[in-house]
PDB file of N, CA, C, O and CB in Angstrom:
ATOM      1  N   MET A   1      13.134  -2.834  -4.721  1.00  0.00           N
ATOM      2  CA  MET A   1      12.130  -2.681  -3.706  1.00  0.00           C
ATOM      3  C   MET A   1      12.639  -3.366  -2.378  1.00  0.00           C
ATOM      4  O   MET A   1      13.374  -4.353  -2.416  1.00  0.00           O
ATOM      5  CB  MET A   1      10.761  -3.300  -4.203  1.00  0.00           C
ATOM      6  N   SER A   2      12.225  -2.812  -1.251  1.00  0.00           N
ATOM      7  CA  SER A   2      12.708  -3.312   0.010  1.00  0.00           C
ATOM      8  C   SER A   2      12.110  -4.744   0.271  1.00  0.00           C
ATOM      9  O   SER A   2      11.124  -5.124  -0.361  1.00  0.00           O
ATOM     10  CB  SER A   2      12.329  -2.308   1.163  1.00  0.00           C
ATOM     11  N   THR A   3      12.679  -5.470   1.142  1.00  0.00           N
ATOM     12  CA  THR A   3      12.137  -6.763   1.488  1.00  0.00           C
ATOM     13  C   THR A   3      10.752  -6.657   1.997  1.00  0.00           C
ATOM     14  O   THR A   3       9.901  -7.482   1.662  1.00  0.00           O
ATOM     15  CB  THR A   3      12.984  -7.437   2.486  1.00  0.00           C
ATOM     16  N   THR A   4      10.482  -5.626   2.832  1.00  0.00           N
ATOM     17  CA  THR A   4       9.131  -5.472   3.417  1.00  0.00           C
ATOM     18  C   THR A   4       8.116  -5.273   2.267  1.00  0.00           C
ATOM     19  O   THR A   4       7.084  -5.944   2.242  1.00  0.00           O
ATOM     20  CB  THR A   4       9.083  -4.240   4.435  1.00  0.00           C
ATOM     21  N   ALA A   5       8.394  -4.379   1.338  1.00  0.00           N
ATOM     22  CA  ALA A   5       7.534  -4.161   0.217  1.00  0.00           C
ATOM     23  C   ALA A   5       7.375  -5.410  -0.657  1.00  0.00           C
ATOM     24  O   ALA A   5       6.267  -5.775  -1.052  1.00  0.00           O
ATOM     25  CB  ALA A   5       8.059  -3.029  -0.594  1.00  0.00           C
ATOM     26  N   GLU A   6       8.465  -6.029  -0.937  1.00  0.00           N
ATOM     27  CA  GLU A   6       8.436  -7.219  -1.797  1.00  0.00           C
ATOM     28  C   GLU A   6       7.643  -8.312  -1.273  1.00  0.00           C
ATOM     29  O   GLU A   6       7.030  -9.037  -2.056  1.00  0.00           O
ATOM     30  CB  GLU A   6       9.759  -7.709  -2.037  1.00  0.00           C
ATOM     31  N   SER A   7       7.595  -8.513   0.083  1.00  0.00           N
ATOM     32  CA  SER A   7       6.841  -9.530   0.625  1.00  0.00           C
ATOM     33  C   SER A   7       5.342  -9.176   0.921  1.00  0.00           C
ATOM     34  O   SER A   7       4.535 -10.066   1.190  1.00  0.00           O
ATOM     35  CB  SER A   7       7.511  -9.955   1.816  1.00  0.00           C
ATOM     36  N   ARG A   8       5.007  -7.910   0.867  1.00  0.00           N
ATOM     37  CA  ARG A   8       3.665  -7.466   1.230  1.00  0.00           C
ATOM     38  C   ARG A   8       2.869  -6.798   0.062  1.00  0.00           C
ATOM     39  O   ARG A   8       1.640  -6.730   0.094  1.00  0.00           O
ATOM     40  CB  ARG A   8       3.776  -6.493   2.382  1.00  0.00           C
ATOM     41  N   ILE A   9       3.571  -6.340  -0.905  1.00  0.00           N
ATOM     42  CA  ILE A   9       2.873  -5.696  -1.984  1.00  0.00           C
ATOM     43  C   ILE A   9       2.761  -6.607  -3.229  1.00  0.00           C
ATOM     44  O   ILE A   9       3.788  -7.020  -3.766  1.00  0.00           O
ATOM     45  CB  ILE A   9       3.576  -4.402  -2.338  1.00  0.00           C
ATOM     46  N   THR A  10       1.570  -6.920  -3.684  1.00  0.00           N
ATOM     47  CA  THR A  10       1.369  -7.763  -4.834  1.00  0.00           C
ATOM     48  C   THR A  10       0.707  -7.091  -5.964  1.00  0.00           C
ATOM     49  O   THR A  10      -0.116  -6.193  -5.784  1.00  0.00           O
ATOM     50  CB  THR A  10       0.607  -8.917  -4.473  1.00  0.00           C
ATOM     51  N   ILE A  11       1.063  -7.523  -7.145  1.00  0.00           N
ATOM     52  CA  ILE A  11       0.449  -7.002  -8.391  1.00  0.00           C
ATOM     53  C   ILE A  11      -0.066  -8.154  -9.160  1.00  0.00           C
ATOM     54  O   ILE A  11       0.707  -8.997  -9.615  1.00  0.00           O
ATOM     55  CB  ILE A  11       1.449  -6.182  -9.251  1.00  0.00           C
ATOM     56  N   GLU A  12      -1.385  -8.223  -9.326  1.00  0.00           N
ATOM     57  CA  GLU A  12      -2.075  -9.362 -10.039  1.00  0.00           C
ATOM     58  C   GLU A  12      -2.897  -8.742 -11.241  1.00  0.00           C
ATOM     59  O   GLU A  12      -3.797  -7.941 -10.992  1.00  0.00           O
ATOM     60  CB  GLU A  12      -3.078 -10.202  -8.998  1.00  0.00           C
ATOM     61  N   PRO A  13      -2.616  -9.083 -12.465  1.00  0.00           N
ATOM     62  CA  PRO A  13      -3.371  -8.643 -13.486  1.00  0.00           C
ATOM     63  C   PRO A  13      -4.921  -9.124 -13.238  1.00  0.00           C
ATOM     64  O   PRO A  13      -5.200 -10.280 -12.919  1.00  0.00           O
ATOM     65  CB  PRO A  13      -2.739  -9.164 -14.809  1.00  0.00           C
ATOM     66  N   GLY A  14      -5.842  -8.137 -13.417  1.00  0.00           N
ATOM     67  CA  GLY A  14      -7.161  -8.475 -13.213  1.00  0.00           C
ATOM     68  C   GLY A  14      -7.675  -8.083 -11.826  1.00  0.00           C
ATOM     69  O   GLY A  14      -8.880  -7.903 -11.649  1.00  0.00           O
ATOM     70  N   LYS A  15      -6.790  -7.950 -10.848  1.00  0.00           N
ATOM     71  CA  LYS A  15      -7.266  -7.534  -9.516  1.00  0.00           C
ATOM     72  C   LYS A  15      -7.007  -6.048  -9.367  1.00  0.00           C
ATOM     73  O   LYS A  15      -5.853  -5.632  -9.470  1.00  0.00           O
ATOM     74  CB  LYS A  15      -6.558  -8.343  -8.365  1.00  0.00           C
ATOM     75  N   ARG A  16      -8.006  -5.236  -9.133  1.00  0.00           N
ATOM     76  CA  ARG A  16      -7.914  -3.781  -9.036  1.00  0.00           C
ATOM     77  C   ARG A  16      -7.128  -3.179 -10.267  1.00  0.00           C
ATOM     78  O   ARG A  16      -6.350  -2.234 -10.137  1.00  0.00           O
ATOM     79  CB  ARG A  16      -7.209  -3.391  -7.681  1.00  0.00           C
ATOM     80  N   SER A  17      -7.377  -3.766 -11.407  1.00  0.00           N
ATOM     81  CA  SER A  17      -6.812  -3.369 -12.632  1.00  0.00           C
ATOM     82  C   SER A  17      -5.211  -3.390 -12.563  1.00  0.00           C
ATOM     83  O   SER A  17      -4.518  -2.542 -13.124  1.00  0.00           O
ATOM     84  CB  SER A  17      -7.358  -1.966 -12.986  1.00  0.00           C
ATOM     85  N   GLY A  18      -4.770  -4.320 -11.906  1.00  0.00           N
ATOM     86  CA  GLY A  18      -3.270  -4.576 -11.828  1.00  0.00           C
ATOM     87  C   GLY A  18      -2.546  -3.579 -11.016  1.00  0.00           C
ATOM     88  O   GLY A  18      -1.324  -3.452 -11.095  1.00  0.00           O
ATOM     89  N   GLN A  19      -3.322  -2.841 -10.202  1.00  0.00           N
ATOM     90  CA  GLN A  19      -2.650  -1.871  -9.165  1.00  0.00           C
ATOM     91  C   GLN A  19      -1.990  -2.675  -8.050  1.00  0.00           C
ATOM     92  O   GLN A  19      -2.398  -3.784  -7.703  1.00  0.00           O
ATOM     93  CB  GLN A  19      -3.742  -0.848  -8.492  1.00  0.00           C
ATOM     94  N   PRO A  20      -0.929  -2.038  -7.502  1.00  0.00           N
ATOM     95  CA  PRO A  20      -0.327  -2.681  -6.372  1.00  0.00           C
ATOM     96  C   PRO A  20      -1.203  -2.779  -5.121  1.00  0.00           C
ATOM     97  O   PRO A  20      -1.652  -1.778  -4.564  1.00  0.00           O
ATOM     98  CB  PRO A  20       0.893  -1.979  -6.044  1.00  0.00           C
ATOM     99  N   CYS A  21      -1.432  -4.069  -4.692  1.00  0.00           N
ATOM    100  CA  CYS A  21      -2.319  -4.278  -3.535  1.00  0.00           C
ATOM    101  C   CYS A  21      -1.498  -4.835  -2.345  1.00  0.00           C
ATOM    102  O   CYS A  21      -0.390  -5.342  -2.517  1.00  0.00           O
ATOM    103  CB  CYS A  21      -3.496  -5.265  -3.910  1.00  0.00           C
ATOM    104  N   ILE A  22      -2.071  -4.723  -1.161  1.00  0.00           N
ATOM    105  CA  ILE A  22      -1.421  -5.267   0.014  1.00  0.00           C
ATOM    106  C   ILE A  22      -1.784  -6.711   0.262  1.00  0.00           C
ATOM    107  O   ILE A  22      -2.940  -7.061   0.498  1.00  0.00           O
ATOM    108  CB  ILE A  22      -1.765  -4.453   1.209  1.00  0.00           C
ATOM    109  N   ARG A  23      -0.768  -7.528   0.203  1.00  0.00           N
ATOM    110  CA  ARG A  23      -0.851  -9.023   0.479  1.00  0.00           C
ATOM    111  C   ARG A  23      -2.017  -9.643  -0.227  1.00  0.00           C
ATOM    112  O   ARG A  23      -2.709 -10.467   0.372  1.00  0.00           O
ATOM    113  CB  ARG A  23      -0.983  -9.315   2.003  1.00  0.00           C
ATOM    114  N   GLY A  24      -2.287  -9.286  -1.504  1.00  0.00           N
ATOM    115  CA  GLY A  24      -3.264  -9.940  -2.264  1.00  0.00           C
ATOM    116  C   GLY A  24      -4.645  -9.437  -1.906  1.00  0.00           C
ATOM    117  O   GLY A  24      -5.596  -9.863  -2.563  1.00  0.00           O
ATOM    118  N   LEU A  25      -4.845  -8.577  -0.934  1.00  0.00           N
ATOM    119  CA  LEU A  25      -6.141  -7.985  -0.673  1.00  0.00           C
ATOM    120  C   LEU A  25      -6.582  -7.039  -1.782  1.00  0.00           C
ATOM    121  O   LEU A  25      -5.815  -6.753  -2.702  1.00  0.00           O
ATOM    122  CB  LEU A  25      -6.112  -7.255   0.636  1.00  0.00           C
ATOM    123  N   ARG A  26      -7.762  -6.577  -1.699  1.00  0.00           N
ATOM    124  CA  ARG A  26      -8.232  -5.591  -2.786  1.00  0.00           C
ATOM    125  C   ARG A  26      -8.080  -4.234  -2.243  1.00  0.00           C
ATOM    126  O   ARG A  26      -8.845  -3.339  -2.602  1.00  0.00           O
ATOM    127  CB  ARG A  26      -9.752  -5.817  -3.238  1.00  0.00           C
ATOM    128  N   ILE A  27      -7.133  -4.031  -1.395  1.00  0.00           N
ATOM    129  CA  ILE A  27      -6.759  -2.701  -0.807  1.00  0.00           C
ATOM    130  C   ILE A  27      -5.374  -2.269  -1.519  1.00  0.00           C
ATOM    131  O   ILE A  27      -4.340  -2.919  -1.370  1.00  0.00           O
ATOM    132  CB  ILE A  27      -6.594  -2.810   0.891  1.00  0.00           C
ATOM    133  N   THR A  28      -5.456  -1.215  -2.233  1.00  0.00           N
ATOM    134  CA  THR A  28      -4.200  -0.799  -2.934  1.00  0.00           C
ATOM    135  C   THR A  28      -3.381   0.146  -2.105  1.00  0.00           C
ATOM    136  O   THR A  28      -3.815   0.780  -1.143  1.00  0.00           O
ATOM    137  CB  THR A  28      -4.516  -0.134  -4.273  1.00  0.00           C
ATOM    138  N   VAL A  29      -2.100   0.182  -2.592  1.00  0.00           N
ATOM    139  CA  VAL A  29      -1.117   1.113  -2.002  1.00  0.00           C
ATOM    140  C   VAL A  29      -1.736   2.556  -2.027  1.00  0.00           C
ATOM    141  O   VAL A  29      -1.619   3.309  -1.060  1.00  0.00           O
ATOM    142  CB  VAL A  29       0.285   1.060  -2.816  1.00  0.00           C
ATOM    143  N   TRP A  30      -2.359   2.885  -3.102  1.00  0.00           N
ATOM    144  CA  TRP A  30      -2.878   4.199  -3.395  1.00  0.00           C
ATOM    145  C   TRP A  30      -4.107   4.473  -2.469  1.00  0.00           C
ATOM    146  O   TRP A  30      -4.373   5.623  -2.121  1.00  0.00           O
ATOM    147  CB  TRP A  30      -3.264   4.308  -4.921  1.00  0.00           C
ATOM    148  N   ASP A  31      -4.834   3.420  -2.085  1.00  0.00           N
ATOM    149  CA  ASP A  31      -5.973   3.618  -1.218  1.00  0.00           C
ATOM    150  C   ASP A  31      -5.406   4.025   0.163  1.00  0.00           C
ATOM    151  O   ASP A  31      -5.849   4.995   0.777  1.00  0.00           O
ATOM    152  CB  ASP A  31      -6.880   2.308  -1.137  1.00  0.00           C
ATOM    153  N   VAL A  32      -4.463   3.284   0.597  1.00  0.00           N
ATOM    154  CA  VAL A  32      -3.872   3.602   1.963  1.00  0.00           C
ATOM    155  C   VAL A  32      -3.229   5.029   1.973  1.00  0.00           C
ATOM    156  O   VAL A  32      -3.495   5.807   2.889  1.00  0.00           O
ATOM    157  CB  VAL A  32      -2.750   2.503   2.360  1.00  0.00           C
ATOM    158  N   LEU A  33      -2.409   5.360   0.988  1.00  0.00           N
ATOM    159  CA  LEU A  33      -1.874   6.647   0.926  1.00  0.00           C
ATOM    160  C   LEU A  33      -2.950   7.731   0.870  1.00  0.00           C
ATOM    161  O   LEU A  33      -2.785   8.781   1.491  1.00  0.00           O
ATOM    162  CB  LEU A  33      -0.986   6.737  -0.224  1.00  0.00           C
ATOM    163  N   GLY A  34      -4.028   7.510   0.158  1.00  0.00           N
ATOM    164  CA  GLY A  34      -5.057   8.509   0.051  1.00  0.00           C
ATOM    165  C   GLY A  34      -5.731   8.710   1.415  1.00  0.00           C
ATOM    166  O   GLY A  34      -6.015   9.837   1.822  1.00  0.00           O
ATOM    167  N   TRP A  35      -5.986   7.574   2.124  1.00  0.00           N
ATOM    168  CA  TRP A  35      -6.604   7.790   3.442  1.00  0.00           C
ATOM    169  C   TRP A  35      -5.726   8.538   4.360  1.00  0.00           C
ATOM    170  O   TRP A  35      -6.188   9.398   5.109  1.00  0.00           O
ATOM    171  CB  TRP A  35      -6.972   6.504   4.074  1.00  0.00           C
ATOM    172  N   LEU A  36      -4.420   8.224   4.324  1.00  0.00           N
ATOM    173  CA  LEU A  36      -3.491   8.941   5.247  1.00  0.00           C
ATOM    174  C   LEU A  36      -3.444  10.414   4.811  1.00  0.00           C
ATOM    175  O   LEU A  36      -3.458  11.288   5.678  1.00  0.00           O
ATOM    176  CB  LEU A  36      -2.015   8.290   5.231  1.00  0.00           C
ATOM    177  N   ALA A  37      -3.386  10.735   3.482  1.00  0.00           N
ATOM    178  CA  ALA A  37      -3.338  12.071   3.028  1.00  0.00           C
ATOM    179  C   ALA A  37      -4.584  12.867   3.497  1.00  0.00           C
ATOM    180  O   ALA A  37      -4.484  14.056   3.799  1.00  0.00           O
ATOM    181  CB  ALA A  37      -3.211  12.083   1.523  1.00  0.00           C
ATOM    182  N   ALA A  38      -5.771  12.190   3.553  1.00  0.00           N
ATOM    183  CA  ALA A  38      -6.973  12.775   3.966  1.00  0.00           C
ATOM    184  C   ALA A  38      -7.068  13.011   5.470  1.00  0.00           C
ATOM    185  O   ALA A  38      -8.013  13.628   5.960  1.00  0.00           O
ATOM    186  CB  ALA A  38      -8.060  11.948   3.521  1.00  0.00           C
ATOM    187  N   GLY A  39      -6.105  12.526   6.163  1.00  0.00           N
ATOM    188  CA  GLY A  39      -6.009  12.744   7.633  1.00  0.00           C
ATOM    189  C   GLY A  39      -6.299  11.590   8.515  1.00  0.00           C
ATOM    190  O   GLY A  39      -6.287  11.754   9.734  1.00  0.00           O
ATOM    191  N   ALA A  40      -6.564  10.408   7.980  1.00  0.00           N
ATOM    192  CA  ALA A  40      -6.777   9.209   8.762  1.00  0.00           C
ATOM    193  C   ALA A  40      -5.454   8.812   9.392  1.00  0.00           C
ATOM    194  O   ALA A  40      -4.398   8.930   8.770  1.00  0.00           O
ATOM    195  CB  ALA A  40      -7.355   8.061   7.892  1.00  0.00           C
ATOM    196  N   THR A  41      -5.518   8.347  10.617  1.00  0.00           N
ATOM    197  CA  THR A  41      -4.315   7.760  11.288  1.00  0.00           C
ATOM    198  C   THR A  41      -4.200   6.310  10.928  1.00  0.00           C
ATOM    199  O   THR A  41      -5.166   5.700  10.470  1.00  0.00           O
ATOM    200  CB  THR A  41      -4.384   7.913  12.842  1.00  0.00           C
ATOM    201  N   GLN A  42      -2.977   5.723  11.137  1.00  0.00           N
ATOM    202  CA  GLN A  42      -2.859   4.382  10.932  1.00  0.00           C
ATOM    203  C   GLN A  42      -3.790   3.513  11.823  1.00  0.00           C
ATOM    204  O   GLN A  42      -4.316   2.490  11.385  1.00  0.00           O
ATOM    205  CB  GLN A  42      -1.487   4.039  11.122  1.00  0.00           C
ATOM    206  N   GLU A  43      -3.962   3.939  13.026  1.00  0.00           N
ATOM    207  CA  GLU A  43      -4.855   3.245  14.001  1.00  0.00           C
ATOM    208  C   GLU A  43      -6.364   3.259  13.402  1.00  0.00           C
ATOM    209  O   GLU A  43      -7.059   2.244  13.444  1.00  0.00           O
ATOM    210  CB  GLU A  43      -4.781   4.012  15.496  1.00  0.00           C
ATOM    211  N   GLN A  44      -6.768   4.341  12.906  1.00  0.00           N
ATOM    212  CA  GLN A  44      -8.133   4.491  12.361  1.00  0.00           C
ATOM    213  C   GLN A  44      -8.324   3.513  11.107  1.00  0.00           C
ATOM    214  O   GLN A  44      -9.330   2.819  10.961  1.00  0.00           O
ATOM    215  CB  GLN A  44      -8.386   6.043  11.935  1.00  0.00           C
ATOM    216  N   ILE A  45      -7.294   3.535  10.262  1.00  0.00           N
ATOM    217  CA  ILE A  45      -7.336   2.634   9.126  1.00  0.00           C
ATOM    218  C   ILE A  45      -7.344   1.218   9.536  1.00  0.00           C
ATOM    219  O   ILE A  45      -8.126   0.452   8.973  1.00  0.00           O
ATOM    220  CB  ILE A  45      -6.204   2.873   8.229  1.00  0.00           C
ATOM    221  N   LEU A  46      -6.527   0.781  10.487  1.00  0.00           N
ATOM    222  CA  LEU A  46      -6.519  -0.605  10.965  1.00  0.00           C
ATOM    223  C   LEU A  46      -7.864  -0.944  11.580  1.00  0.00           C
ATOM    224  O   LEU A  46      -8.334  -2.062  11.372  1.00  0.00           O
ATOM    225  CB  LEU A  46      -5.386  -0.833  11.991  1.00  0.00           C
ATOM    226  N   GLU A  47      -8.491  -0.096  12.294  1.00  0.00           N
ATOM    227  CA  GLU A  47      -9.821  -0.266  12.830  1.00  0.00           C
ATOM    228  C   GLU A  47     -10.862  -0.496  11.725  1.00  0.00           C
ATOM    229  O   GLU A  47     -11.686  -1.409  11.788  1.00  0.00           O
ATOM    230  CB  GLU A  47     -10.195   0.944  13.656  1.00  0.00           C
ATOM    231  N   ASP A  48     -10.785   0.352  10.742  1.00  0.00           N
ATOM    232  CA  ASP A  48     -11.753   0.188   9.649  1.00  0.00           C
ATOM    233  C   ASP A  48     -11.474  -0.939   8.702  1.00  0.00           C
ATOM    234  O   ASP A  48     -12.401  -1.461   8.082  1.00  0.00           O
ATOM    235  CB  ASP A  48     -11.826   1.416   8.879  1.00  0.00           C
ATOM    236  N   TYR A  49     -10.250  -1.329   8.568  1.00  0.00           N
ATOM    237  CA  TYR A  49      -9.900  -2.452   7.668  1.00  0.00           C
ATOM    238  C   TYR A  49      -9.109  -3.508   8.447  1.00  0.00           C
ATOM    239  O   TYR A  49      -7.883  -3.549   8.336  1.00  0.00           O
ATOM    240  CB  TYR A  49      -9.066  -1.944   6.433  1.00  0.00           C
ATOM    241  N   PRO A  50      -9.733  -4.305   9.179  1.00  0.00           N
ATOM    242  CA  PRO A  50      -9.031  -5.237  10.087  1.00  0.00           C
ATOM    243  C   PRO A  50      -8.171  -6.276   9.285  1.00  0.00           C
ATOM    244  O   PRO A  50      -7.321  -6.903   9.917  1.00  0.00           O
ATOM    245  CB  PRO A  50     -10.082  -5.987  10.995  1.00  0.00           C
ATOM    246  N   ASP A  51      -8.311  -6.486   8.057  1.00  0.00           N
ATOM    247  CA  ASP A  51      -7.412  -7.319   7.328  1.00  0.00           C
ATOM    248  C   ASP A  51      -6.019  -6.761   7.140  1.00  0.00           C
ATOM    249  O   ASP A  51      -5.101  -7.494   6.771  1.00  0.00           O
ATOM    250  CB  ASP A  51      -7.984  -7.600   6.047  1.00  0.00           C
ATOM    251  N   LEU A  52      -5.846  -5.464   7.390  1.00  0.00           N
ATOM    252  CA  LEU A  52      -4.617  -4.838   7.339  1.00  0.00           C
ATOM    253  C   LEU A  52      -3.824  -5.138   8.601  1.00  0.00           C
ATOM    254  O   LEU A  52      -4.412  -5.411   9.647  1.00  0.00           O
ATOM    255  CB  LEU A  52      -4.799  -3.393   7.133  1.00  0.00           C
ATOM    256  N   GLU A  53      -2.467  -5.091   8.520  1.00  0.00           N
ATOM    257  CA  GLU A  53      -1.609  -5.306   9.644  1.00  0.00           C
ATOM    258  C   GLU A  53      -0.676  -4.032   9.731  1.00  0.00           C
ATOM    259  O   GLU A  53      -0.376  -3.365   8.741  1.00  0.00           O
ATOM    260  CB  GLU A  53      -0.780  -6.684   9.483  1.00  0.00           C
ATOM    261  N   PRO A  54      -0.255  -3.766  10.997  1.00  0.00           N
ATOM    262  CA  PRO A  54       0.635  -2.533  11.187  1.00  0.00           C
ATOM    263  C   PRO A  54       1.847  -2.599  10.262  1.00  0.00           C
ATOM    264  O   PRO A  54       2.289  -1.530   9.841  1.00  0.00           O
ATOM    265  CB  PRO A  54       1.142  -2.411  12.701  1.00  0.00           C
ATOM    266  N   GLN A  55       2.425  -3.731   9.906  1.00  0.00           N
ATOM    267  CA  GLN A  55       3.616  -3.832   9.079  1.00  0.00           C
ATOM    268  C   GLN A  55       3.285  -3.434   7.652  1.00  0.00           C
ATOM    269  O   GLN A  55       4.190  -3.113   6.882  1.00  0.00           O
ATOM    270  CB  GLN A  55       4.195  -5.255   9.125  1.00  0.00           C
ATOM    271  N   ASP A  56       2.012  -3.445   7.282  1.00  0.00           N
ATOM    272  CA  ASP A  56       1.661  -3.091   5.848  1.00  0.00           C
ATOM    273  C   ASP A  56       2.002  -1.649   5.557  1.00  0.00           C
ATOM    274  O   ASP A  56       2.342  -1.329   4.418  1.00  0.00           O
ATOM    275  CB  ASP A  56       0.133  -3.326   5.556  1.00  0.00           C
ATOM    276  N   PHE A  57       1.926  -0.756   6.542  1.00  0.00           N
ATOM    277  CA  PHE A  57       2.204   0.613   6.316  1.00  0.00           C
ATOM    278  C   PHE A  57       3.614   0.868   5.893  1.00  0.00           C
ATOM    279  O   PHE A  57       3.852   1.681   5.000  1.00  0.00           O
ATOM    280  CB  PHE A  57       1.903   1.369   7.501  1.00  0.00           C
ATOM    281  N   GLN A  58       4.560   0.201   6.505  1.00  0.00           N
ATOM    282  CA  GLN A  58       5.953   0.339   6.114  1.00  0.00           C
ATOM    283  C   GLN A  58       6.193  -0.065   4.674  1.00  0.00           C
ATOM    284  O   GLN A  58       6.957   0.569   3.947  1.00  0.00           O
ATOM    285  CB  GLN A  58       6.822  -0.480   7.018  1.00  0.00           C
ATOM    286  N   ALA A  59       5.485  -1.196   4.259  1.00  0.00           N
ATOM    287  CA  ALA A  59       5.581  -1.689   2.934  1.00  0.00           C
ATOM    288  C   ALA A  59       4.936  -0.670   1.871  1.00  0.00           C
ATOM    289  O   ALA A  59       5.426  -0.500   0.754  1.00  0.00           O
ATOM    290  CB  ALA A  59       4.891  -3.077   2.884  1.00  0.00           C
ATOM    291  N   VAL A  60       3.830  -0.036   2.316  1.00  0.00           N
ATOM    292  CA  VAL A  60       3.293   1.004   1.491  1.00  0.00           C
ATOM    293  C   VAL A  60       4.207   2.206   1.323  1.00  0.00           C
ATOM    294  O   VAL A  60       4.330   2.770   0.236  1.00  0.00           O
ATOM    295  CB  VAL A  60       2.018   1.437   2.043  1.00  0.00           C
ATOM    296  N   PHE A  61       4.835   2.579   2.410  1.00  0.00           N
ATOM    297  CA  PHE A  61       5.821   3.707   2.273  1.00  0.00           C
ATOM    298  C   PHE A  61       7.010   3.375   1.459  1.00  0.00           C
ATOM    299  O   PHE A  61       7.491   4.172   0.654  1.00  0.00           O
ATOM    300  CB  PHE A  61       6.301   4.153   3.607  1.00  0.00           C
ATOM    301  N   ASP A  62       7.486   2.167   1.680  1.00  0.00           N
ATOM    302  CA  ASP A  62       8.692   1.719   0.843  1.00  0.00           C
ATOM    303  C   ASP A  62       8.350   1.612  -0.636  1.00  0.00           C
ATOM    304  O   ASP A  62       9.166   1.990  -1.476  1.00  0.00           O
ATOM    305  CB  ASP A  62       9.227   0.317   1.331  1.00  0.00           C
ATOM    306  N   PHE A  63       7.181   1.113  -0.974  1.00  0.00           N
ATOM    307  CA  PHE A  63       6.784   1.080  -2.369  1.00  0.00           C
ATOM    308  C   PHE A  63       6.641   2.424  -2.891  1.00  0.00           C
ATOM    309  O   PHE A  63       7.139   2.697  -3.983  1.00  0.00           O
ATOM    310  CB  PHE A  63       5.533   0.340  -2.566  1.00  0.00           C
ATOM    311  N   ALA A  64       5.988   3.320  -2.195  1.00  0.00           N
ATOM    312  CA  ALA A  64       5.749   4.665  -2.736  1.00  0.00           C
ATOM    313  C   ALA A  64       7.111   5.387  -2.968  1.00  0.00           C
ATOM    314  O   ALA A  64       7.282   6.090  -3.964  1.00  0.00           O
ATOM    315  CB  ALA A  64       4.833   5.501  -1.750  1.00  0.00           C
ATOM    316  N   VAL A  65       8.008   5.208  -2.091  1.00  0.00           N
ATOM    317  CA  VAL A  65       9.332   5.789  -2.303  1.00  0.00           C
ATOM    318  C   VAL A  65       9.982   5.316  -3.553  1.00  0.00           C
ATOM    319  O   VAL A  65      10.546   6.086  -4.331  1.00  0.00           O
ATOM    320  CB  VAL A  65      10.213   5.490  -1.162  1.00  0.00           C
ATOM    321  N   LYS A  66       9.890   4.026  -3.730  1.00  0.00           N
ATOM    322  CA  LYS A  66      10.555   3.464  -4.945  1.00  0.00           C
ATOM    323  C   LYS A  66       9.857   3.937  -6.206  1.00  0.00           C
ATOM    324  O   LYS A  66      10.529   4.263  -7.185  1.00  0.00           O
ATOM    325  CB  LYS A  66      10.561   1.906  -4.908  1.00  0.00           C
ATOM    326  N   MET A  67       8.545   3.985  -6.216  1.00  0.00           N
ATOM    327  CA  MET A  67       7.814   4.486  -7.394  1.00  0.00           C
ATOM    328  C   MET A  67       8.088   5.974  -7.551  1.00  0.00           C
ATOM    329  O   MET A  67       8.188   6.420  -8.694  1.00  0.00           O
ATOM    330  CB  MET A  67       6.275   4.222  -7.265  1.00  0.00           C
ATOM    331  N   GLY A  68       8.211   6.736  -6.557  1.00  0.00           N
ATOM    332  CA  GLY A  68       8.433   8.140  -6.662  1.00  0.00           C
ATOM    333  C   GLY A  68       9.773   8.458  -7.303  1.00  0.00           C
ATOM    334  O   GLY A  68       9.932   9.481  -7.970  1.00  0.00           O
ATOM    335  N   ARG A  69      10.717   7.581  -7.096  1.00  0.00           N
ATOM    336  CA  ARG A  69      12.029   7.794  -7.707  1.00  0.00           C
ATOM    337  C   ARG A  69      12.022   7.531  -9.126  1.00  0.00           C
ATOM    338  O   ARG A  69      12.927   8.017  -9.805  1.00  0.00           O
ATOM    339  CB  ARG A  69      13.047   6.971  -7.087  1.00  0.00           C
ATOM    340  N   ARG A  70      11.112   6.818  -9.674  1.00  0.00           N
ATOM    341  CA  ARG A  70      11.032   6.403 -11.114  1.00  0.00           C
ATOM    342  C   ARG A  70      10.391   7.500 -11.937  1.00  0.00           C
ATOM    343  O   ARG A  70      10.450   7.482 -13.166  1.00  0.00           O
ATOM    344  CB  ARG A  70      10.215   5.076 -11.281  1.00  0.00           C
ATOM    345  N   VAL A  71       9.754   8.493 -11.226  1.00  0.00           N
ATOM    346  CA  VAL A  71       9.076   9.545 -12.025  1.00  0.00           C
ATOM    347  C   VAL A  71      10.108  10.550 -12.419  1.00  0.00           C
ATOM    348  O   VAL A  71      10.939  11.010 -11.636  1.00  0.00           O
ATOM    349  CB  VAL A  71       7.906  10.234 -11.236  1.00  0.00           C
ATOM    350  N   GLY A  72      10.001  10.867 -13.701  1.00  0.00           N
ATOM    351  CA  GLY A  72      10.943  11.955 -14.224  1.00  0.00           C
ATOM    352  C   GLY A  72      10.043  13.161 -14.632  1.00  0.00           C
ATOM    353  O   GLY A  72       8.972  12.990 -15.214  1.00  0.00           O
ATOM    354  N   LEU A  73      10.514  14.354 -14.309  1.00  0.00           N
ATOM    355  CA  LEU A  73       9.684  15.485 -14.709  1.00  0.00           C
ATOM    356  C   LEU A  73      10.432  16.151 -15.887  1.00  0.00           C
ATOM    357  O   LEU A  73       9.958  17.147 -16.435  1.00  0.00           O
ATOM    358  CB  LEU A  73       9.429  16.512 -13.483  1.00  0.00           C
TER     359      LEU A  73
END
């Protein structure tokens, strides 16, 4: 995992069922990716979720790329 993702993505048993969250918040990588896929911009997400930081998006993307490479079809 990249340094950005390693420092910003946390996985804690019992928090959001052990899903990867951003900096210990209850916002998961999958939440952010879902909002982006639904058409929200990074600016809109930051406005709606002020605990997020602009650097969190790169960590989300880095994490998703790493996880995507692990999936075998």
